[in-house]
C-alpha distance (Angstrom), angle and dihedral (degrees) to the residues before:
residue distance angle dihedral
X1 . . .
X2 3.79 . .
X3 3.80 93.4 .
X4 3.82 92.1 50.6
X5 3.80 89.9 46.2
X6 3.81 93.1 52.2
X7 3.79 92.7 44.6
X8 3.80 94.4 51.7
X9 3.79 94.0 43.2
X10 3.79 90.0 50.1
X11 3.81 89.8 50.4
X12 3.80 90.2 56.4
X13 3.79 91.4 56.5
X14 3.80 97.2 40.7
X15 3.80 90.9 57.2
X16 3.77 133.4 47.7
X17 3.82 91.2 -105.2
X18 3.80 96.6 84.2
X19 3.78 96.5 42.9
X20 3.80 92.2 42.8
X21 3.79 90.5 50.7
X22 3.80 93.3 50.1
X23 3.79 93.3 43.9
X24 3.80 94.0 49.7
X25 3.81 92.4 45.2
X26 3.81 92.2 52.1
X27 3.82 91.7 43.3
X28 3.81 95.9 52.2
X29 3.81 93.8 40.5
X30 3.80 88.7 49.1
X31 3.80 91.2 51.5
X32 3.80 92.3 53.6
X33 3.80 90.4 42.5
X34 3.79 89.9 57.3
X35 3.81 94.4 44.1
X36 3.81 98.4 40.8
X37 3.81 100.5 34.1
X38 3.79 114.5 16.0
X39 3.80 100.9 40.0
X40 3.81 93.1 35.8
X41 3.82 91.3 41.9
X42 3.79 88.1 -131.9
X43 3.82 118.6 155.3
X44 3.84 95.3 -159.8
X45 3.81 104.9 102.5
X46 3.80 91.2 -174.1
X47 3.81 88.0 75.6
X48 3.80 88.4 64.5
X49 3.82 90.8 47.4
X50 3.80 91.9 51.5
X51 3.79 92.0 49.3
X52 3.80 94.8 46.7
X53 3.80 93.7 57.9
X54 3.80 88.2 93.4
X55 3.81 86.8 77.3
X56 3.82 90.2 68.1
X57 3.81 86.6 79.0
X58 3.81 89.1 67.8
X59 3.79 105.0 24.6
X60 3.81 99.9 51.4
X61 3.85 94.1 53.0
X62 3.81 90.4 46.7
X63 3.79 91.2 48.7
X64 3.81 98.0 47.8
X65 3.82 108.8 24.9
X66 3.82 95.9 91.5
X67 3.81 100.2 38.3
X68 3.81 94.4 96.0
X69 3.82 104.3 -5.7
X70 3.81 92.2 67.0
X71 3.80 91.8 47.3
X72 3.80 89.3 52.2
X73 3.81 93.4 46.8
X74 3.80 93.3 51.0
X75 3.84 91.2 42.5
X76 3.80 89.9 -124.9
X77 3.80 89.5 121.5
X78 3.81 90.0 80.2
X79 3.79 90.4 56.8
X80 3.78 89.8 47.9
X81 3.80 95.0 48.1
X82 3.80 92.8 46.1
X83 3.80 92.2 51.9
X84 3.82 118.4 101.4
X85 3.79 91.2 -99.5
X86 3.77 124.9 114.6
X87 3.79 115.2 -116.4
X88 3.84 93.0 -125.0
X89 3.82 87.4 55.7
X90 3.81 90.8 52.7
X91 3.79 92.8 49.0
X92 3.80 92.8 41.9
X93 3.79 92.9 50.1
X94 3.80 93.4 50.9
X95 3.80 92.3 44.7
X96 3.81 93.6 49.0
X97 3.81 92.0 48.0
X98 3.82 91.2 55.3
X99 3.80 90.5 43.4
X100 3.81 90.5 51.1
X101 3.80 92.2 53.0
X102 3.80 89.0 49.4
X103 3.82 89.9 49.5
X104 3.81 90.7 51.3
X105 3.80 89.1 53.5
X106 3.81 91.6 51.4
X107 3.81 90.2 47.6
X108 3.81 90.5 54.1
X109 3.80 91.7 51.4
X110 3.82 89.8 56.9
X111 3.79 84.5 90.1
X112 3.81 88.0 76.8
X113 3.82 99.1 61.1
X114 3.81 88.6 44.9
X115 3.81 87.7 56.6
X116 3.80 88.7 54.8
X117 3.80 89.7 69.9
X118 3.82 86.3 78.3
X119 3.81 90.2 60.4
X120 3.79 96.8 46.4
X121 3.76 141.1 -62.8
X122 3.82 109.7 -42.8
X123 3.78 117.9 -153.1
X124 3.80 99.9 -112.1
X125 3.79 93.1 -172.3
X126 3.80 91.9 57.4
X127 3.80 90.9 43.4
X128 3.81 94.5 51.7
X129 3.81 92.0 47.2
X130 3.82 89.6 48.4
X131 3.80 90.8 51.4
X132 3.81 89.8 49.5
X133 3.81 91.1 54.6
X134 3.81 90.4 43.9
X135 3.81 90.4 53.1
X136 3.80 94.7 46.4
X137 3.80 93.4 47.4
X138 3.79 89.3 51.0
X139 3.80 88.4 51.7
X140 3.81 90.0 55.5
X141 3.79 91.9 52.2
X142 3.81 91.8 45.9
X143 3.82 89.8 55.0
X144 3.82 89.0 52.9
X145 3.81 91.5 49.8
X146 3.81 90.7 48.0
X147 3.80 90.8 53.1
X148 3.80 92.2 49.5
X149 3.81 91.3 48.0
X150 3.81 91.3 59.0
X151 3.81 91.2 55.1
X152 3.82 96.5 64.6
X153 3.80 142.1 33.5
X154 3.81 93.2 -144.2
X155 3.79 117.9 88.6
X156 3.81 93.0 -158.9
X157 3.80 91.6 53.4
X158 3.80 90.2 46.7
X159 3.81 91.3 50.3
X160 3.81 93.5 47.5
X161 3.81 93.2 47.1
X162 3.81 91.6 47.0
X163 3.81 90.1 49.6
X164 3.81 89.4 53.3
X165 3.81 92.9 46.3
X166 3.82 93.5 48.6
X167 3.81 90.1 46.8
X168 3.81 91.1 52.9
X169 3.80 92.3 47.7
X170 3.80 92.1 49.6
X171 3.81 90.7 47.2
X172 3.80 95.5 43.8
X173 3.81 93.6 108.7
X174 3.81 90.6 58.2
X175 3.80 92.1 43.7
X176 3.80 94.2 49.8
X177 3.80 92.6 47.5
X178 3.81 90.2 60.6
X179 3.84 96.1 43.9
X180 3.84 119.0 114.4
X181 3.81 116.4 -97.6
X182 3.82 101.1 -164.1
X183 3.81 121.1 123.1
X184 3.82 92.4 -121.9
X185 3.80 93.1 54.4
X186 3.81 89.9 46.3
X187 3.82 92.3 53.5
X188 3.80 91.8 48.9
X189 3.78 89.5 49.2
X190 3.81 91.9 50.1
X191 3.81 91.4 49.6
X192 3.81 90.2 52.6
X193 3.82 90.8 49.4
X194 3.82 92.2 49.6
X195 3.81 91.9 50.2
X196 3.80 90.9 47.5
X197 3.81 91.6 51.4
X198 3.80 91.2 46.9
X199 3.80 89.3 51.8
X200 3.80 89.8 50.1
X201 3.81 90.9 51.0
X202 3.80 91.5 49.1
X203 3.81 91.1 46.9
X204 3.80 90.8 51.3
X205 3.82 99.3 42.8
X206 3.82 105.6 19.8
X207 3.80 84.1 -137.5
X208 3.79 107.6 134.5
X209 3.85 95.7 -178.6
X210 3.82 90.2 53.6
X211 3.80 92.0 50.9
X212 3.81 90.0 45.9
X213 3.81 93.7 49.8
X214 3.79 90.8 47.7
X215 3.81 93.5 51.4
X216 3.82 91.9 44.5
X217 3.81 91.9 52.2
X218 3.81 90.7 48.4
X219 3.82 92.2 49.4
X220 3.82 91.0 49.6
X221 3.80 91.5 48.4
X222 3.80 90.2 48.9
X223 3.79 90.8 51.3
X224 3.82 92.3 49.1
X225 3.78 92.6 50.2
X226 3.80 90.5 47.0
X227 3.82 91.3 53.6
X228 3.80 97.2 46.2
X229 3.82 105.0 23.5
X230 3.83 107.9 24.9
X231 3.81 91.1 156.2
X232 3.82 88.5 69.9
X233 3.80 88.5 72.7
X234 3.79 94.1 62.0
X235 3.80 109.5 112.6
X236 3.81 96.3 -5.9
X237 3.80 92.2 145.8
X238 3.79 91.6 52.1
X239 3.80 91.4 49.8
X240 3.81 94.8 47.5
X241 3.79 94.6 45.8
X242 3.78 89.5 45.6
X243 3.81 88.6 57.8
X244 3.82 88.6 64.6
X245 3.80 92.4 54.8
X246 3.80 104.0 112.9
X247 3.80 89.6 178.4
X248 3.78 92.8 57.7
X249 3.81 89.9 56.8
X250 3.80 90.4 52.8
X251 3.81 93.3 63.0
X252 3.81 94.8 84.3
X253 3.81 91.5 48.1
X254 3.80 89.1 49.2
X255 3.81 89.6 56.8
X256 3.81 91.7 46.9
X257 3.80 95.1 -105.2
X258 3.80 118.7 137.5
X259 3.79 106.8 -147.4
X260 3.81 116.8 -171.9
X261 3.80 90.1 -154.9
X262 3.82 91.1 56.3
X263 3.80 91.8 48.5
X264 3.81 90.7 49.2
X265 3.81 89.1 48.0
X266 3.80 93.6 54.2
X267 3.81 92.5 45.3
X268 3.82 92.6 46.7
X269 3.80 91.6 47.0
X270 3.81 91.8 53.1
X271 3.81 94.1 44.6
X272 3.82 90.9 50.0
X273 3.81 92.9 57.0
X274 3.80 92.3 41.8
X275 3.81 87.7 53.6
X276 3.80 90.7 50.9
X277 3.80 89.4 50.3
X278 3.81 91.5 51.3
X279 3.80 90.0 47.4
X280 3.83 92.4 53.4
X281 3.80 91.8 49.1
X282 3.79 93.7 47.0
X283 3.77 90.3 51.2
X284 3.81 91.4 49.0
X285 3.79 92.3 43.6
X286 3.78 94.4 59.0
X287 3.81 99.0 33.8
C-alpha cells in the first residue's frame, strides 16, 4: 500500500492536478471566508466551510477522475493488478493519496481562522470540530469518486459521473423531502433494494442459491413486518434517502458537536464504497 500511496501522491505534485486542486480549494474557501466572515464581521469560521462545500462539485471529480480511469486507458492497470499487491492495498493507497492531498489543502486554509483573531475571539473548539466534519465528508465523496473512476477508462466520463453523484449526495435532503411516503411506494422501494442487494451478492460470489436464499429471507421478513407492523413502512423512502445525506451529518460538526454516530456514518460510508471498488477490481482481475 505504501508504494502505491507514494506513487499517486508524487503524481499529484508532478502534474498540474495537485497544485490546481490546492489553489482552487484555497481560492474558493478564501472567497467564502471574506464574504461570510470578513465582510459580515462574523467570527464563526464554520460558516465559510458550509458555504464553500459547493466547490466539491468540481474538486472531487478533478481529484479522483484519473486514479483508475487513466490506468485503464493506458492499459497499465493489467500490470498493476498482476503485481504481487493485494487489491485492497491498491485501492487503499490511491484513496489515502487523494485524502492526503485534500488534508494538505485544509491545512493551508487554517490561515483563515487564524486571521479571525483580529476580528474577535473565534471559538477554536467549534472550528476544529467543523474542520473534522469537513475532512470526513470530503473523504466520503472521494471514496465515491474513486469507485466511479474504476468503472470507466475515460477521465471525462469519470469526472462527469462523479460530478453528478456528488451533486445528488449534496442535494439528497431536497430529494428525500419530495419522495412519496405511501406504504405502497415504500414496499416497491424495498423490493427494488432487496433485488439490488441480491444482484450484488451474486456478482460478488457467483453463488445463485445464496443470492436466492438472501432475497427470499428478505421478502419473508418484509411480509411479516407488513402484517404485524404496517406503520413501519410509512416514509421508508424518505428515511433511506435521508441516510445518504452527507450534508445532514455535517450539521453537528458545524455546531461544534462531536457525534460518534456521525463519525461512524462517515467512516462506514467511505468503507462501503472502497469495498465496492475492490469488488469491481477483483471481478475484472479474474475475468
